[in-house]
C-alpha positions as CSV (number, residue, x, y, z in Angstrom):
1,M,0.0,0.0,0.0
2,S,1.3,3.4,-0.9
3,G,0.7,6.6,1.0
4,G,-0.7,6.1,4.5
5,F,1.9,7.1,7.0
6,F,3.6,9.9,5.2
7,G,0.7,11.9,3.9
8,G,-2.6,11.9,5.4
9,G,-3.1,8.4,6.5
10,F,-1.7,7.8,10.1
11,G,-4.9,9.8,11.3
12,G,-2.3,9.8,8.3
13,F,2.9,8.1,8.8
14,G,-2.3,12.3,8.2
15,G,-6.0,13.1,6.7
16,G,-5.4,12.5,2.9
17,P,-3.1,10.1,1.1
18,G,0.2,9.7,2.5
19,F,3.2,9.6,7.2
20,G,-0.3,10.1,8.8
21,G,-3.2,8.1,11.5
22,P,-4.5,7.1,14.7
23,G,-1.7,9.2,15.6
24,F,1.9,9.5,15.8
25,G,0.4,10.3,19.1
26,D,1.2,9.7,22.7
27,G,2.9,6.5,23.2
28,W,5.7,6.5,20.7
29,G,8.6,7.3,22.9
30,E,8.5,8.6,26.4
31,K,7.3,12.0,25.3
32,G,5.2,10.8,22.4
33,W,5.4,11.8,18.8
34,G,2.0,13.2,18.2
35,H,0.2,16.4,18.8
36,G,3.0,18.9,19.5
37,G,5.4,16.8,17.4
38,F,8.7,18.4,16.9
39,G,6.9,21.7,17.6
40,G,7.5,22.6,21.2
41,G,10.7,20.6,21.3
42,P,14.1,22.2,21.4
43,G,14.3,24.6,18.4
44,F,11.0,23.6,17.0
45,K,8.6,26.3,18.3
46,G,5.7,26.8,16.0
47,G,5.6,23.4,14.6
48,F,7.6,21.6,11.9
49,G,7.4,22.5,8.3
50,P,5.3,24.9,6.3
51,G,2.4,26.0,8.5
52,G,3.3,23.2,10.9
53,R,1.1,20.9,8.9
54,P,0.6,17.6,10.8
55,F,1.3,15.3,7.9
56,L,4.7,17.0,7.2
57,K,5.6,16.7,10.9
58,R,4.7,13.0,10.8
59,A,6.7,12.5,7.7
60,A,9.7,14.2,9.3
61,F,9.2,12.2,12.5
62,V,9.2,8.8,10.7
63,T,12.1,9.8,8.4
64,A,14.2,10.9,11.4
65,A,13.4,7.7,13.2
66,M,14.4,5.6,10.2
67,L,17.7,7.5,10.1
68,L,18.5,6.1,13.5
69,D,19.3,2.9,11.6
70,G,22.0,4.7,9.7
71,P,22.3,7.2,6.8
72,A,19.8,6.8,4.0
73,D,18.5,8.5,0.9
74,A,14.8,8.9,0.3
75,A,14.4,5.5,-1.5
76,Q,16.0,3.8,1.4
77,V,13.8,5.6,4.0
78,V,10.8,4.4,2.0
79,Q,12.1,0.8,2.0
80,R,12.8,0.9,5.7
81,V,9.2,2.0,6.4
82,S,7.9,-0.7,4.1
83,D,10.1,-3.3,5.8
84,A,9.1,-2.2,9.3
85,T,5.4,-2.4,8.5
86,E,5.7,-5.7,6.6
87,G,4.6,-4.0,3.4
88,A,1.5,-2.4,4.8
89,F,2.8,1.1,4.1
90,T,5.1,2.2,1.3
91,P,5.2,6.0,1.4
92,P,5.8,8.1,-1.8
93,Q,9.5,8.7,-2.4
94,D,8.9,12.4,-3.2
95,L,7.4,12.9,0.3
96,A,10.4,11.2,1.9
97,E,12.6,13.6,-0.1
98,L,10.5,16.5,1.2
99,A,10.8,15.3,4.7
100,I,14.6,15.0,4.4
101,G,14.6,18.6,3.1
102,L,12.6,19.8,6.0
103,L,14.8,18.0,8.5
104,A,17.9,19.5,6.8
105,G,16.4,23.0,7.0
106,R,16.0,22.5,10.7
107,G,19.5,21.2,11.2
108,M,18.3,17.8,12.1
109,V,20.1,16.1,9.3
110,K,23.0,16.8,6.9
111,V,22.6,15.7,3.3
112,D,25.5,14.6,1.1
113,N,24.6,13.5,-2.5
114,G,21.0,12.8,-1.4
115,V,22.0,10.7,1.6
116,A,20.8,12.0,4.9
117,T,22.6,11.5,8.2
118,L,21.2,12.6,11.6
119,T,23.2,15.5,13.1
120,E,23.9,15.7,16.8
121,L,20.9,18.0,17.1
122,G,18.7,15.4,15.4
123,Q,19.9,12.6,17.7
124,N,19.4,14.8,20.7
125,V,15.8,15.8,19.8
126,L,14.9,12.2,19.2
127,A,16.5,11.1,22.5
128,W,14.7,13.9,24.3
129,R,11.4,12.6,22.8
130,G,12.4,9.1,24.1
131,V,12.5,7.8,20.5
132,S,15.0,5.0,19.6
133,S,15.3,2.7,16.7
134,E,13.6,0.0,18.8
135,T,10.6,2.1,19.8
136,A,10.2,3.4,16.2
137,H,10.2,-0.1,14.7
138,A,7.8,-1.4,17.4
139,F,5.4,1.5,16.6
140,L,5.5,0.8,12.9
141,G,5.0,-2.9,13.5
142,R,1.8,-2.1,15.5
143,A,0.6,0.3,12.9
144,A,0.8,-2.3,10.2
145,K,-2.5,-3.8,11.4
146,F,-4.3,-0.7,10.2
147,G,-3.1,-1.3,6.7
148,D,-6.5,-2.4,5.3
149,A,-8.3,0.6,6.9
150,F,-5.8,3.0,5.4
151,K,-6.2,1.4,2.0
152,I,-9.9,2.0,2.1
153,R,-9.4,5.5,3.3
154,R,-6.9,6.3,0.5
155,T,-9.1,4.7,-2.2
156,L,-12.1,6.8,-1.1
157,F,-10.0,9.9,-1.0
158,E,-8.7,9.3,-4.5
159,L,-12.2,8.6,-5.7
160,A,-13.6,11.8,-4.2
161,G,-10.7,13.7,-5.9
162,L,-11.6,12.2,-9.3
163,A,-15.3,13.0,-8.8
164,R,-14.4,16.6,-7.9
165,T,-12.3,17.1,-10.9
166,I,-15.0,15.8,-13.3
167,T,-17.6,18.0,-11.5
168,W,-15.6,21.1,-12.0
169,T,-13.8,20.6,-15.4
170,G,-15.4,17.5,-17.0
171,T,-17.2,17.3,-20.3
172,D,-21.0,16.6,-20.4
173,E,-20.2,13.0,-21.3
174,Q,-17.8,12.6,-18.3
175,K,-20.3,14.1,-16.0
176,E,-23.0,11.7,-17.2
177,R,-20.6,8.8,-16.5
178,L,-19.9,10.3,-13.1
179,A,-23.6,10.3,-12.2
180,E,-23.9,6.6,-13.2
181,T,-20.7,5.7,-11.3
182,R,-21.8,7.7,-8.3
183,T,-25.0,5.7,-7.9
184,K,-23.1,2.4,-8.1
185,V,-20.5,3.6,-5.6
186,L,-23.0,4.9,-3.1
187,E,-25.0,1.7,-3.3
188,A,-21.9,-0.3,-2.7
189,L,-20.8,1.9,0.2
190,T,-24.2,1.7,1.8
191,D,-24.2,-2.1,1.6
192,A,-20.7,-2.3,3.0
193,K,-21.6,0.0,5.9
194,K,-24.7,-2.1,6.7
195,E,-22.6,-5.3,6.6
196,L,-20.0,-3.9,8.9
197,H,-22.7,-2.6,11.4
198,R,-24.2,-6.1,11.2
199,V,-20.8,-7.7,12.0
200,L,-20.2,-5.4,14.9
201,G,-23.7,-6.0,16.2
202,S,-23.2,-9.8,16.2
203,A,-19.8,-9.6,17.9
């Protein structure tokens, strides 16, 4: 599965596709990863990344944690996340690159030919947060069980995006097809929701 944690998925390793979810929240490390994130930590007042957006903070958190295993480029960070979640999450490489850039801008990592290495500041911030390679991998391992839920979420998000595009810029024929598809999708979703409620009710 792509996306999930990095973008909007781990509440979503974020809201839309991509390090997001039921939180990089309290519980990952002694001081937790979520909520304040790097913001509020040493040198991170005001949040991490443009506008302190949660999904960028989550992406940076996970990227920094993966670098505790040693220097890596964006592709290697993606692979480490995928390995740690047993394939449940494979974040986009471009988001990993963005996360590395954000970390570099904050002095958390140094980058040489695309390979990022944690600086002393980066190591200290993670240590202050109580984050180690072991706790990071343990968290990602637990997060893997949400893979199916994130896959559903991502698919619905993408579907809504396509529908929005056609609604605003589509041809008459495309809008007609959208109306037909919308009916089918809503019927399928209604049936699925009823089935899940039934399953929960019989548990």
